[in-house]
PDB file with one MODEL, atoms N, CA, C and O in Angstrom:
MODEL        1
ATOM      1  N   UNK A   1      92.718 208.313  60.771  1.00  0.00           N
ATOM      2  CA  UNK A   1      92.716 207.165  59.886  1.00  0.00           C
ATOM      3  C   UNK A   1      92.365 207.647  58.484  1.00  0.00           C
ATOM      4  O   UNK A   1      91.484 208.488  58.303  1.00  0.00           O
ATOM      5  N   UNK A   2      93.070 207.101  57.494  1.00  0.00           N
ATOM      6  CA  UNK A   2      92.807 207.423  56.089  1.00  0.00           C
ATOM      7  C   UNK A   2      92.580 206.117  55.343  1.00  0.00           C
ATOM      8  O   UNK A   2      93.182 205.093  55.666  1.00  0.00           O
ATOM      9  N   UNK A   3      91.704 206.163  54.341  1.00  0.00           N
ATOM     10  CA  UNK A   3      91.389 204.960  53.564  1.00  0.00           C
ATOM     11  C   UNK A   3      91.229 205.322  52.096  1.00  0.00           C
ATOM     12  O   UNK A   3      90.857 206.444  51.751  1.00  0.00           O
ATOM     13  N   UNK A   4      91.516 204.353  51.243  1.00  0.00           N
ATOM     14  CA  UNK A   4      91.356 204.546  49.801  1.00  0.00           C
ATOM     15  C   UNK A   4      90.843 203.261  49.168  1.00  0.00           C
ATOM     16  O   UNK A   4      91.152 202.152  49.604  1.00  0.00           O
ATOM     17  N   UNK A   5      90.054 203.453  48.130  1.00  0.00           N
ATOM     18  CA  UNK A   5      89.623 202.336  47.294  1.00  0.00           C
ATOM     19  C   UNK A   5      90.399 202.463  45.990  1.00  0.00           C
ATOM     20  O   UNK A   5      90.388 203.515  45.351  1.00  0.00           O
ATOM     21  N   UNK A   6      91.068 201.392  45.604  1.00  0.00           N
ATOM     22  CA  UNK A   6      91.904 201.405  44.408  1.00  0.00           C
ATOM     23  C   UNK A   6      91.349 200.391  43.409  1.00  0.00           C
ATOM     24  O   UNK A   6      91.121 199.230  43.749  1.00  0.00           O
ATOM     25  N   UNK A   7      91.137 200.840  42.185  1.00  0.00           N
ATOM     26  CA  UNK A   7      90.661 199.979  41.099  1.00  0.00           C
ATOM     27  C   UNK A   7      91.813 199.804  40.130  1.00  0.00           C
ATOM     28  O   UNK A   7      92.328 200.782  39.590  1.00  0.00           O
ATOM     29  N   UNK A   8      92.223 198.557  39.906  1.00  0.00           N
ATOM     30  CA  UNK A   8      93.373 198.255  39.051  1.00  0.00           C
ATOM     31  C   UNK A   8      92.899 197.454  37.846  1.00  0.00           C
ATOM     32  O   UNK A   8      92.368 196.353  37.992  1.00  0.00           O
ATOM     33  N   UNK A   9      93.093 198.012  36.658  1.00  0.00           N
ATOM     34  CA  UNK A   9      92.753 197.327  35.411  1.00  0.00           C
ATOM     35  C   UNK A   9      94.024 196.639  34.908  1.00  0.00           C
ATOM     36  O   UNK A   9      95.060 197.281  34.738  1.00  0.00           O
ATOM     37  N   UNK A  10      93.932 195.323  34.671  1.00  0.00           N
ATOM     38  CA  UNK A  10      95.111 194.587  34.209  1.00  0.00           C
ATOM     39  C   UNK A  10      94.805 193.781  32.952  1.00  0.00           C
ATOM     40  O   UNK A  10      93.674 193.358  32.714  1.00  0.00           O
ATOM     41  N   UNK A  11      95.842 193.588  32.168  1.00  0.00           N
ATOM     42  CA  UNK A  11      95.810 192.702  31.001  1.00  0.00           C
ATOM     43  C   UNK A  11      96.685 191.507  31.347  1.00  0.00           C
ATOM     44  O   UNK A  11      97.793 191.657  31.863  1.00  0.00           O
ATOM     45  N   UNK A  12      96.176 190.333  31.058  1.00  0.00           N
ATOM     46  CA  UNK A  12      96.915 189.091  31.317  1.00  0.00           C
ATOM     47  C   UNK A  12      97.144 188.443  29.947  1.00  0.00           C
ATOM     48  O   UNK A  12      96.203 187.886  29.381  1.00  0.00           O
ATOM     49  N   UNK A  13      98.344 188.497  29.404  1.00  0.00           N
ATOM     50  CA  UNK A  13      98.552 188.104  28.012  1.00  0.00           C
ATOM     51  C   UNK A  13      98.455 186.610  27.708  1.00  0.00           C
ATOM     52  O   UNK A  13      98.133 186.258  26.573  1.00  0.00           O
ATOM     53  N   UNK A  14      98.713 185.730  28.644  1.00  0.00           N
ATOM     54  CA  UNK A  14      98.863 184.312  28.307  1.00  0.00           C
ATOM     55  C   UNK A  14      97.636 183.421  28.398  1.00  0.00           C
ATOM     56  O   UNK A  14      97.601 182.426  27.674  1.00  0.00           O
ATOM     57  N   UNK A  15      96.621 183.686  29.224  1.00  0.00           N
ATOM     58  CA  UNK A  15      95.543 182.701  29.399  1.00  0.00           C
ATOM     59  C   UNK A  15      94.743 182.412  28.127  1.00  0.00           C
ATOM     60  O   UNK A  15      94.472 183.300  27.319  1.00  0.00           O
ATOM     61  N   UNK A  16      94.382 181.156  27.984  1.00  0.00           N
ATOM     62  CA  UNK A  16      93.508 180.725  26.902  1.00  0.00           C
ATOM     63  C   UNK A  16      92.194 180.183  27.453  1.00  0.00           C
ATOM     64  O   UNK A  16      91.394 179.604  26.717  1.00  0.00           O
ATOM     65  N   UNK A  17      91.980 180.374  28.750  1.00  0.00           N
ATOM     66  CA  UNK A  17      90.735 179.951  29.395  1.00  0.00           C
ATOM     67  C   UNK A  17      90.586 180.720  30.703  1.00  0.00           C
ATOM     68  O   UNK A  17      91.535 181.333  31.192  1.00  0.00           O
ATOM     69  N   UNK A  18      89.383 180.676  31.258  1.00  0.00           N
ATOM     70  CA  UNK A  18      89.158 181.317  32.554  1.00  0.00           C
ATOM     71  C   UNK A  18      89.946 180.621  33.659  1.00  0.00           C
ATOM     72  O   UNK A  18      90.385 181.267  34.610  1.00  0.00           O
ATOM     73  N   UNK A  19      90.126 179.318  33.538  1.00  0.00           N
ATOM     74  CA  UNK A  19      90.900 178.573  34.529  1.00  0.00           C
ATOM     75  C   UNK A  19      92.354 179.052  34.543  1.00  0.00           C
ATOM     76  O   UNK A  19      92.941 179.216  35.613  1.00  0.00           O
ATOM     77  N   UNK A  20      92.931 179.275  33.372  1.00  0.00           N
ATOM     78  CA  UNK A  20      94.307 179.781  33.301  1.00  0.00           C
ATOM     79  C   UNK A  20      94.387 181.209  33.844  1.00  0.00           C
ATOM     80  O   UNK A  20      95.361 181.579  34.500  1.00  0.00           O
ATOM     81  N   UNK A  21      93.352 182.006  33.564  1.00  0.00           N
ATOM     82  CA  UNK A  21      93.319 183.370  34.097  1.00  0.00           C
ATOM     83  C   UNK A  21      93.356 183.336  35.621  1.00  0.00           C
ATOM     84  O   UNK A  21      94.123 184.074  36.240  1.00  0.00           O
ATOM     85  N   UNK A  22      92.535 182.485  36.224  1.00  0.00           N
ATOM     86  CA  UNK A  22      92.504 182.374  37.687  1.00  0.00           C
ATOM     87  C   UNK A  22      93.851 181.908  38.229  1.00  0.00           C
ATOM     88  O   UNK A  22      94.260 182.299  39.322  1.00  0.00           O
ATOM     89  N   UNK A  23      94.534 181.070  37.454  1.00  0.00           N
ATOM     90  CA  UNK A  23      95.856 180.597  37.869  1.00  0.00           C
ATOM     91  C   UNK A  23      96.885 181.710  37.929  1.00  0.00           C
ATOM     92  O   UNK A  23      97.843 181.626  38.697  1.00  0.00           O
ATOM     93  N   UNK A  24      96.702 182.747  37.133  1.00  0.00           N
ATOM     94  CA  UNK A  24      97.595 183.907  37.173  1.00  0.00           C
ATOM     95  C   UNK A  24      97.136 184.885  38.257  1.00  0.00           C
ATOM     96  O   UNK A  24      97.960 185.434  38.988  1.00  0.00           O
ATOM     97  N   UNK A  25      95.829 185.100  38.359  1.00  0.00           N
ATOM     98  CA  UNK A  25      95.320 186.077  39.322  1.00  0.00           C
ATOM     99  C   UNK A  25      95.482 185.650  40.777  1.00  0.00           C
ATOM    100  O   UNK A  25      95.774 186.477  41.641  1.00  0.00           O
ATOM    101  N   UNK A  26      95.295 184.371  41.044  1.00  0.00           N
ATOM    102  CA  UNK A  26      95.352 183.888  42.431  1.00  0.00           C
ATOM    103  C   UNK A  26      96.662 184.278  43.120  1.00  0.00           C
ATOM    104  O   UNK A  26      96.620 184.858  44.204  1.00  0.00           O
ATOM    105  N   UNK A  27      97.832 183.977  42.524  1.00  0.00           N
ATOM    106  CA  UNK A  27      99.074 184.377  43.216  1.00  0.00           C
ATOM    107  C   UNK A  27      99.254 185.895  43.301  1.00  0.00           C
ATOM    108  O   UNK A  27      99.872 186.392  44.242  1.00  0.00           O
ATOM    109  N   UNK A  28      98.722 186.628  42.333  1.00  0.00           N
ATOM    110  CA  UNK A  28      98.815 188.086  42.377  1.00  0.00           C
ATOM    111  C   UNK A  28      97.997 188.626  43.547  1.00  0.00           C
ATOM    112  O   UNK A  28      98.474 189.472  44.304  1.00  0.00           O
ATOM    113  N   UNK A  29      96.777 188.142  43.692  1.00  0.00           N
ATOM    114  CA  UNK A  29      95.909 188.589  44.785  1.00  0.00           C
ATOM    115  C   UNK A  29      96.483 188.176  46.140  1.00  0.00           C
ATOM    116  O   UNK A  29      96.498 188.977  47.074  1.00  0.00           O
ATOM    117  N   UNK A  30      96.947 186.948  46.254  1.00  0.00           N
ATOM    118  CA  UNK A  30      97.543 186.491  47.521  1.00  0.00           C
ATOM    119  C   UNK A  30      98.810 187.278  47.854  1.00  0.00           C
ATOM    120  O   UNK A  30      99.067 187.582  49.019  1.00  0.00           O
ATOM    121  N   UNK A  31      99.596 187.605  46.839  1.00  0.00           N
ATOM    122  CA  UNK A  31     100.799 188.413  47.059  1.00  0.00           C
ATOM    123  C   UNK A  31     100.456 189.792  47.593  1.00  0.00           C
ATOM    124  O   UNK A  31     101.141 190.305  48.479  1.00  0.00           O
ATOM    125  N   UNK A  32      99.398 190.397  47.061  1.00  0.00           N
ATOM    126  CA  UNK A  32      98.967 191.700  47.570  1.00  0.00           C
ATOM    127  C   UNK A  32      98.508 191.596  49.016  1.00  0.00           C
ATOM    128  O   UNK A  32      98.821 192.462  49.834  1.00  0.00           O
ATOM    129  N   UNK A  33      97.777 190.552  49.330  1.00  0.00           N
ATOM    130  CA  UNK A  33      97.297 190.379  50.715  1.00  0.00           C
ATOM    131  C   UNK A  33      98.456 190.213  51.690  1.00  0.00           C
ATOM    132  O   UNK A  33      98.402 190.719  52.811  1.00  0.00           O
ATOM    133  N   UNK A  34      99.502 189.507  51.271  1.00  0.00           N
ATOM    134  CA  UNK A  34     100.675 189.308  52.140  1.00  0.00           C
ATOM    135  C   UNK A  34     101.524 190.572  52.233  1.00  0.00           C
ATOM    136  O   UNK A  34     102.216 190.785  53.228  1.00  0.00           O
ATOM    137  N   UNK A  35     101.473 191.400  51.208  1.00  0.00           N
ATOM    138  CA  UNK A  35     102.306 192.597  51.141  1.00  0.00           C
ATOM    139  C   UNK A  35     101.935 193.625  52.214  1.00  0.00           C
ATOM    140  O   UNK A  35     102.808 194.290  52.772  1.00  0.00           O
ATOM    141  N   UNK A  36     100.671 193.747  52.488  1.00  0.00           N
ATOM    142  CA  UNK A  36     100.215 194.739  53.463  1.00  0.00           C
ATOM    143  C   UNK A  36      98.823 194.385  53.933  1.00  0.00           C
ATOM    144  O   UNK A  36      98.308 193.305  53.645  1.00  0.00           O
ATOM    145  N   UNK A  37      98.239 195.282  54.639  1.00  0.00           N
ATOM    146  CA  UNK A  37      96.883 195.060  55.145  1.00  0.00           C
ATOM    147  C   UNK A  37      95.872 195.494  54.087  1.00  0.00           C
ATOM    148  O   UNK A  37      95.121 196.451  54.278  1.00  0.00           O
ATOM    149  N   UNK A  38      95.871 194.778  52.977  1.00  0.00           N
ATOM    150  CA  UNK A  38      94.978 195.103  51.869  1.00  0.00           C
ATOM    151  C   UNK A  38      93.859 194.078  51.808  1.00  0.00           C
ATOM    152  O   UNK A  38      94.063 192.893  52.074  1.00  0.00           O
ATOM    153  N   UNK A  39      92.684 194.550  51.455  1.00  0.00           N
ATOM    154  CA  UNK A  39      91.589 193.660  51.129  1.00  0.00           C
ATOM    155  C   UNK A  39      91.480 193.691  49.608  1.00  0.00           C
ATOM    156  O   UNK A  39      91.342 194.766  49.024  1.00  0.00           O
ATOM    157  N   UNK A  40      91.541 192.525  48.954  1.00  0.00           N
ATOM    158  CA  UNK A  40      91.642 192.460  47.489  1.00  0.00           C
ATOM    159  C   UNK A  40      90.593 191.508  46.941  1.00  0.00           C
ATOM    160  O   UNK A  40      90.342 190.447  47.512  1.00  0.00           O
ATOM    161  N   UNK A  41      89.979 191.900  45.822  1.00  0.00           N
ATOM    162  CA  UNK A  41      89.023 191.027  45.146  1.00  0.00           C
ATOM    163  C   UNK A  41      88.995 191.368  43.662  1.00  0.00           C
ATOM    164  O   UNK A  41      89.265 192.502  43.267  1.00  0.00           O
ATOM    165  N   UNK A  42      88.664 190.364  42.844  1.00  0.00           N
ATOM    166  CA  UNK A  42      88.402 190.627  41.434  1.00  0.00           C
ATOM    167  C   UNK A  42      86.990 191.194  41.369  1.00  0.00           C
ATOM    168  O   UNK A  42      86.050 190.558  41.847  1.00  0.00           O
ATOM    169  N   UNK A  43      86.822 192.387  40.782  1.00  0.00           N
ATOM    170  CA  UNK A  43      85.538 193.073  40.832  1.00  0.00           C
ATOM    171  C   UNK A  43      84.862 193.253  39.477  1.00  0.00           C
ATOM    172  O   UNK A  43      83.701 193.659  39.427  1.00  0.00           O
ATOM    173  N   UNK A  44      85.554 192.963  38.378  1.00  0.00           N
ATOM    174  CA  UNK A  44      84.943 193.134  37.060  1.00  0.00           C
ATOM    175  C   UNK A  44      85.722 192.308  36.037  1.00  0.00           C
ATOM    176  O   UNK A  44      86.801 191.792  36.328  1.00  0.00           O
ATOM    177  N   UNK A  45      85.158 192.193  34.841  1.00  0.00           N
ATOM    178  CA  UNK A  45      85.748 191.414  33.743  1.00  0.00           C
ATOM    179  C   UNK A  45      85.901 189.945  34.125  1.00  0.00           C
ATOM    180  O   UNK A  45      86.893 189.307  33.772  1.00  0.00           O
ATOM    181  N   UNK A  46      84.928 189.418  34.838  1.00  0.00           N
ATOM    182  CA  UNK A  46      84.986 188.037  35.314  1.00  0.00           C
ATOM    183  C   UNK A  46      85.028 187.011  34.186  1.00  0.00           C
ATOM    184  O   UNK A  46      85.660 185.965  34.332  1.00  0.00           O
ATOM    185  N   UNK A  47      84.374 187.288  33.077  1.00  0.00           N
ATOM    186  CA  UNK A  47      84.283 186.301  32.000  1.00  0.00           C
ATOM    187  C   UNK A  47      85.260 186.554  30.863  1.00  0.00           C
ATOM    188  O   UNK A  47      85.196 185.880  29.835  1.00  0.00           O
ATOM    189  N   UNK A  48      86.146 187.495  31.026  1.00  0.00           N
ATOM    190  CA  UNK A  48      87.166 187.785  30.016  1.00  0.00           C
ATOM    191  C   UNK A  48      88.439 187.017  30.355  1.00  0.00           C
ATOM    192  O   UNK A  48      88.892 187.024  31.499  1.00  0.00           O
ATOM    193  N   UNK A  49      89.006 186.361  29.358  1.00  0.00           N
ATOM    194  CA  UNK A  49      90.209 185.557  29.598  1.00  0.00           C
ATOM    195  C   UNK A  49      91.441 186.399  29.904  1.00  0.00           C
ATOM    196  O   UNK A  49      92.280 186.007  30.715  1.00  0.00           O
ATOM    197  N   UNK A  50      91.549 187.547  29.258  1.00  0.00           N
ATOM    198  CA  UNK A  50      92.802 188.290  29.354  1.00  0.00           C
ATOM    199  C   UNK A  50      92.677 189.653  30.016  1.00  0.00           C
ATOM    200  O   UNK A  50      93.627 190.436  29.998  1.00  0.00           O
ATOM    201  N   UNK A  51      91.536 189.944  30.591  1.00  0.00           N
ATOM    202  CA  UNK A  51      91.356 191.200  31.314  1.00  0.00           C
ATOM    203  C   UNK A  51      90.854 190.895  32.720  1.00  0.00           C
ATOM    204  O   UNK A  51      90.134 189.922  32.943  1.00  0.00           O
ATOM    205  N   UNK A  52      91.244 191.733  33.646  1.00  0.00           N
ATOM    206  CA  UNK A  52      90.746 191.615  35.015  1.00  0.00           C
ATOM    207  C   UNK A  52      90.727 192.995  35.644  1.00  0.00           C
ATOM    208  O   UNK A  52      91.520 193.869  35.294  1.00  0.00           O
ATOM    209  N   UNK A  53      89.821 193.170  36.565  1.00  0.00           N
ATOM    210  CA  UNK A  53      89.759 194.392  37.349  1.00  0.00           C
ATOM    211  C   UNK A  53      89.812 193.986  38.810  1.00  0.00           C
ATOM    212  O   UNK A  53      88.974 193.223  39.291  1.00  0.00           O
ATOM    213  N   UNK A  54      90.809 194.509  39.507  1.00  0.00           N
ATOM    214  CA  UNK A  54      90.977 194.216  40.923  1.00  0.00           C
ATOM    215  C   UNK A  54      90.550 195.423  41.738  1.00  0.00           C
ATOM    216  O   UNK A  54      90.859 196.561  41.386  1.00  0.00           O
ATOM    217  N   UNK A  55      89.841 195.174  42.824  1.00  0.00           N
ATOM    218  CA  UNK A  55      89.508 196.211  43.783  1.00  0.00           C
ATOM    219  C   UNK A  55      90.349 195.990  45.028  1.00  0.00           C
ATOM    220  O   UNK A  55      90.420 194.881  45.557  1.00  0.00           O
ATOM    221  N   UNK A  56      90.983 197.058  45.487  1.00  0.00           N
ATOM    222  CA  UNK A  56      91.864 196.955  46.653  1.00  0.00           C
ATOM    223  C   UNK A  56      91.476 198.040  47.654  1.00  0.00           C
ATOM    224  O   UNK A  56      91.402 199.217  47.302  1.00  0.00           O
ATOM    225  N   UNK A  57      91.230 197.644  48.894  1.00  0.00           N
ATOM    226  CA  UNK A  57      90.966 198.599  49.965  1.00  0.00           C
ATOM    227  C   UNK A  57      92.253 198.764  50.783  1.00  0.00           C
ATOM    228  O   UNK A  57      92.867 197.785  51.208  1.00  0.00           O
ATOM    229  N   UNK A  58      92.640 200.017  50.989  1.00  0.00           N
ATOM    230  CA  UNK A  58      93.875 200.322  51.710  1.00  0.00           C
ATOM    231  C   UNK A  58      93.529 201.255  52.867  1.00  0.00           C
ATOM    232  O   UNK A  58      92.838 202.256  52.677  1.00  0.00           O
ATOM    233  N   UNK A  59      94.009 200.925  54.066  1.00  0.00           N
ATOM    234  CA  UNK A  59      93.764 201.743  55.255  1.00  0.00           C
ATOM    235  C   UNK A  59      95.111 202.038  55.910  1.00  0.00           C
ATOM    236  O   UNK A  59      95.972 201.163  56.011  1.00  0.00           O
ATOM    237  N   UNK A  60      95.279 203.289  56.355  1.00  0.00           N
ATOM    238  CA  UNK A  60      96.527 203.694  57.004  1.00  0.00           C
ATOM    239  C   UNK A  60      96.206 204.747  58.067  1.00  0.00           C
ATOM    240  O   UNK A  60      95.137 205.357  58.040  1.00  0.00           O
ATOM    241  N   UNK A  61      97.131 204.956  58.996  1.00  0.00           N
ATOM    242  CA  UNK A  61      96.863 205.918  60.070  1.00  0.00           C
ATOM    243  C   UNK A  61      96.829 207.380  59.615  1.00  0.00           C
ATOM    244  O   UNK A  61      96.159 208.202  60.239  1.00  0.00           O
ATOM    245  N   UNK A  62      97.552 207.718  58.523  1.00  0.00           N
ATOM    246  CA  UNK A  62      97.574 209.104  58.061  1.00  0.00           C
ATOM    247  C   UNK A  62      97.785 209.137  56.546  1.00  0.00           C
ATOM    248  O   UNK A  62      98.028 208.103  55.923  1.00  0.00           O
ATOM    249  N   UNK A  63      97.693 210.318  55.968  1.00  0.00           N
ATOM    250  CA  UNK A  63      97.804 210.479  54.524  1.00  0.00           C
ATOM    251  C   UNK A  63      99.152 210.048  53.959  1.00  0.00           C
ATOM    252  O   UNK A  63      99.210 209.444  52.888  1.00  0.00           O
ATOM    253  N   UNK A  64     100.226 210.350  54.661  1.00  0.00           N
ATOM    254  CA  UNK A  64     101.562 209.972  54.186  1.00  0.00           C
ATOM    255  C   UNK A  64     101.704 208.454  54.151  1.00  0.00           C
ATOM    256  O   UNK A  64     102.226 207.903  53.182  1.00  0.00           O
ATOM    257  N   UNK A  65     101.251 207.783  55.188  1.00  0.00           N
ATOM    258  CA  UNK A  65     101.313 206.318  55.226  1.00  0.00           C
ATOM    259  C   UNK A  65     100.434 205.701  54.141  1.00  0.00           C
ATOM    260  O   UNK A  65     100.791 204.685  53.544  1.00  0.00           O
ATOM    261  N   UNK A  66      99.290 206.320  53.894  1.00  0.00           N
ATOM    262  CA  UNK A  66      98.400 205.829  52.847  1.00  0.00           C
ATOM    263  C   UNK A  66      99.086 205.912  51.488  1.00  0.00           C
ATOM    264  O   UNK A  66      99.032 204.965  50.703  1.00  0.00           O
ATOM    265  N   UNK A  67      99.723 207.030  51.213  1.00  0.00           N
ATOM    266  CA  UNK A  67     100.461 207.191  49.956  1.00  0.00           C
ATOM    267  C   UNK A  67     101.571 206.167  49.818  1.00  0.00           C
ATOM    268  O   UNK A  67     101.789 205.628  48.733  1.00  0.00           O
ATOM    269  N   UNK A  68     102.274 205.895  50.909  1.00  0.00           N
ATOM    270  CA  UNK A  68     103.349 204.901  50.882  1.00  0.00           C
ATOM    271  C   UNK A  68     102.795 203.506  50.605  1.00  0.00           C
ATOM    272  O   UNK A  68     103.394 202.739  49.851  1.00  0.00           O
ATOM    273  N   UNK A  69     101.650 203.172  51.216  1.00  0.00           N
ATOM    274  CA  UNK A  69     101.031 201.858  50.998  1.00  0.00           C
ATOM    275  C   UNK A  69     100.594 201.692  49.545  1.00  0.00           C
ATOM    276  O   UNK A  69     100.784 200.630  48.953  1.00  0.00           O
ATOM    277  N   UNK A  70     100.011 202.739  48.976  1.00  0.00           N
ATOM    278  CA  UNK A  70      99.578 202.672  47.583  1.00  0.00           C
ATOM    279  C   UNK A  70     100.787 202.553  46.648  1.00  0.00           C
ATOM    280  O   UNK A  70     100.740 201.805  45.671  1.00  0.00           O
ATOM    281  N   UNK A  71     101.857 203.276  46.935  1.00  0.00           N
ATOM    282  CA  UNK A  71     103.083 203.171  46.130  1.00  0.00           C
ATOM    283  C   UNK A  71     103.682 201.767  46.215  1.00  0.00           C
ATOM    284  O   UNK A  71     104.133 201.213  45.212  1.00  0.00           O
ATOM    285  N   UNK A  72     103.681 201.205  47.410  1.00  0.00           N
ATOM    286  CA  UNK A  72     104.202 199.845  47.612  1.00  0.00           C
ATOM    287  C   UNK A  72     103.380 198.836  46.817  1.00  0.00           C
ATOM    288  O   UNK A  72     103.936 197.929  46.196  1.00  0.00           O
ATOM    289  N   UNK A  73     102.062 198.993  46.835  1.00  0.00           N
ATOM    290  CA  UNK A  73     101.183 198.111  46.070  1.00  0.00           C
ATOM    291  C   UNK A  73     101.454 198.253  44.572  1.00  0.00           C
ATOM    292  O   UNK A  73     101.513 197.255  43.855  1.00  0.00           O
ATOM    293  N   UNK A  74     101.618 199.472  44.105  1.00  0.00           N
ATOM    294  CA  UNK A  74     101.866 199.709  42.676  1.00  0.00           C
ATOM    295  C   UNK A  74     103.214 199.103  42.242  1.00  0.00           C
ATOM    296  O   UNK A  74     103.305 198.516  41.164  1.00  0.00           O
ATOM    297  N   UNK A  75     104.247 199.240  43.066  1.00  0.00           N
ATOM    298  CA  UNK A  75     105.554 198.640  42.740  1.00  0.00           C
ATOM    299  C   UNK A  75     105.439 197.127  42.635  1.00  0.00           C
ATOM    300  O   UNK A  75     106.028 196.512  41.746  1.00  0.00           O
ATOM    301  N   UNK A  76     104.677 196.529  43.547  1.00  0.00           N
ATOM    302  CA  UNK A  76     104.481 195.078  43.496  1.00  0.00           C
ATOM    303  C   UNK A  76     103.790 194.673  42.194  1.00  0.00           C
ATOM    304  O   UNK A  76     104.235 193.744  41.520  1.00  0.00           O
ATOM    305  N   UNK A  77     102.717 195.359  41.842  1.00  0.00           N
ATOM    306  CA  UNK A  77     101.996 195.019  40.609  1.00  0.00           C
ATOM    307  C   UNK A  77     102.875 195.215  39.378  1.00  0.00           C
ATOM    308  O   UNK A  77     102.835 194.407  38.449  1.00  0.00           O
ATOM    309  N   UNK A  78     103.669 196.289  39.369  1.00  0.00           N
ATOM    310  CA  UNK A  78     104.566 196.537  38.232  1.00  0.00           C
ATOM    311  C   UNK A  78     105.680 195.501  38.144  1.00  0.00           C
ATOM    312  O   UNK A  78     106.224 195.269  37.064  1.00  0.00           O
ATOM    313  N   UNK A  79     106.025 194.877  39.267  1.00  0.00           N
ATOM    314  CA  UNK A  79     107.099 193.869  39.263  1.00  0.00           C
ATOM    315  C   UNK A  79     106.620 192.511  38.751  1.00  0.00           C
ATOM    316  O   UNK A  79     107.438 191.659  38.407  1.00  0.00           O
ATOM    317  N   UNK A  80     105.307 192.304  38.697  1.00  0.00           N
ATOM    318  CA  UNK A  80     104.757 191.029  38.216  1.00  0.00           C
ATOM    319  C   UNK A  80     104.948 190.948  36.709  1.00  0.00           C
ATOM    320  O   UNK A  80     104.535 191.846  35.974  1.00  0.00           O
ATOM    321  N   UNK A  81     105.578 189.863  36.248  1.00  0.00           N
ATOM    322  CA  UNK A  81     105.847 189.707  34.818  1.00  0.00           C
ATOM    323  C   UNK A  81     104.704 189.024  34.081  1.00  0.00           C
ATOM    324  O   UNK A  81     104.704 188.974  32.851  1.00  0.00           O
ATOM    325  N   UNK A  82     103.728 188.496  34.820  1.00  0.00           N
ATOM    326  CA  UNK A  82     102.629 187.769  34.179  1.00  0.00           C
ATOM    327  C   UNK A  82     101.390 188.631  33.956  1.00  0.00           C
ATOM    328  O   UNK A  82     100.406 188.160  33.387  1.00  0.00           O
ATOM    329  N   UNK A  83     101.427 189.900  34.403  1.00  0.00           N
ATOM    330  CA  UNK A  83     100.307 190.817  34.162  1.00  0.00           C
ATOM    331  C   UNK A  83     100.861 192.163  33.693  1.00  0.00           C
ATOM    332  O   UNK A  83     102.006 192.518  33.972  1.00  0.00           O
ATOM    333  N   UNK A  84     100.015 192.897  32.974  1.00  0.00           N
ATOM    334  CA  UNK A  84     100.342 194.266  32.566  1.00  0.00           C
ATOM    335  C   UNK A  84      99.307 195.186  33.186  1.00  0.00           C
ATOM    336  O   UNK A  84      98.111 195.030  32.941  1.00  0.00           O
ATOM    337  N   UNK A  85      99.756 196.143  33.986  1.00  0.00           N
ATOM    338  CA  UNK A  85      98.840 197.104  34.599  1.00  0.00           C
ATOM    339  C   UNK A  85      98.464 198.136  33.535  1.00  0.00           C
ATOM    340  O   UNK A  85      99.326 198.833  32.999  1.00  0.00           O
ATOM    341  N   UNK A  86      97.173 198.221  33.241  1.00  0.00           N
ATOM    342  CA  UNK A  86      96.692 199.170  32.243  1.00  0.00           C
ATOM    343  C   UNK A  86      96.346 200.522  32.855  1.00  0.00           C
ATOM    344  O   UNK A  86      96.655 201.569  32.286  1.00  0.00           O
ATOM    345  N   UNK A  87      95.708 200.491  34.010  1.00  0.00           N
ATOM    346  CA  UNK A  87      95.284 201.733  34.641  1.00  0.00           C
ATOM    347  C   UNK A  87      95.048 201.506  36.129  1.00  0.00           C
ATOM    348  O   UNK A  87      94.693 200.408  36.559  1.00  0.00           O
ATOM    349  N   UNK A  88      95.251 202.556  36.898  1.00  0.00           N
ATOM    350  CA  UNK A  88      94.999 202.522  38.336  1.00  0.00           C
ATOM    351  C   UNK A  88      94.173 203.758  38.692  1.00  0.00           C
ATOM    352  O   UNK A  88      94.570 204.887  38.405  1.00  0.00           O
ATOM    353  N   UNK A  89      93.031 203.531  39.315  1.00  0.00           N
ATOM    354  CA  UNK A  89      92.159 204.616  39.762  1.00  0.00           C
ATOM    355  C   UNK A  89      92.132 204.592  41.285  1.00  0.00           C
ATOM    356  O   UNK A  89      91.853 203.558  41.893  1.00  0.00           O
ATOM    357  N   UNK A  90      92.423 205.738  41.896  1.00  0.00           N
ATOM    358  CA  UNK A  90      92.468 205.821  43.353  1.00  0.00           C
ATOM    359  C   UNK A  90      91.374 206.775  43.817  1.00  0.00           C
ATOM    360  O   UNK A  90      91.302 207.921  43.372  1.00  0.00           O
ATOM    361  N   UNK A  91      90.531 206.293  44.711  1.00  0.00           N
ATOM    362  CA  UNK A  91      89.490 207.116  45.318  1.00  0.00           C
ATOM    363  C   UNK A  91      89.755 207.150  46.814  1.00  0.00           C
ATOM    364  O   UNK A  91      89.511 206.174  47.524  1.00  0.00           O
ATOM    365  N   UNK A  92      90.258 208.292  47.286  1.00  0.00           N
ATOM    366  CA  UNK A  92      90.491 208.411  48.713  1.00  0.00           C
ATOM    367  C   UNK A  92      89.159 208.721  49.381  1.00  0.00           C
ATOM    368  O   UNK A  92      88.430 209.622  48.966  1.00  0.00           O
ATOM    369  N   UNK A  93      88.861 207.962  50.414  1.00  0.00           N
ATOM    370  CA  UNK A  93      87.601 208.148  51.111  1.00  0.00           C
ATOM    371  C   UNK A  93      87.681 209.352  52.036  1.00  0.00           C
ATOM    372  O   UNK A  93      88.731 209.648  52.605  1.00  0.00           O
ATOM    373  N   UNK A  94      86.558 210.036  52.173  1.00  0.00           N
ATOM    374  CA  UNK A  94      86.534 211.228  53.010  1.00  0.00           C
ATOM    375  C   UNK A  94      86.715 210.864  54.479  1.00  0.00           C
ATOM    376  O   UNK A  94      86.326 209.787  54.932  1.00  0.00           O
ATOM    377  N   UNK A  95      87.301 211.770  55.183  1.00  0.00           N
ATOM    378  CA  UNK A  95      87.501 211.579  56.634  1.00  0.00           C
ATOM    379  C   UNK A  95      86.171 211.726  57.350  1.00  0.00           C
ATOM    380  O   UNK A  95      85.412 212.652  57.063  1.00  0.00           O
ATOM    381  N   UNK A  96      85.877 210.822  58.282  1.00  0.00           N
ATOM    382  CA  UNK A  96      84.647 210.990  59.066  1.00  0.00           C
ATOM    383  C   UNK A  96      84.771 212.180  60.006  1.00  0.00           C
ATOM    384  O   UNK A  96      85.849 212.456  60.533  1.00  0.00           O
ATOM    385  N   UNK A  97      83.686 212.865  60.208  1.00  0.00           N
ATOM    386  CA  UNK A  97      83.678 214.036  61.097  1.00  0.00           C
ATOM    387  C   UNK A  97      83.588 213.613  62.536  1.00  0.00           C
ATOM    388  O   UNK A  97      83.570 214.461  63.428  1.00  0.00           O
TER     389      UNK A  97
ENDMDL
END
């Protein structure tokens, strides 16, 4: 089993309030959850209207599958027209002995 923690920094250009920001983030987070077996949460920039940080946990049976899952997640985020992905940080968790 392989696992990774992914931190995604996004810019959301249109919101003028936190309520509007949540209206953009909610479908993005739900879309990620439906896309694969991802656990997703907003983890930082909670009070910023146009910035968000998403934390995504990805688990796969092997390294190749893990890479494919992360690529699939990145393609989905890049396809969203309502957010701009600024940066993606991937921390692969160590294998248990």
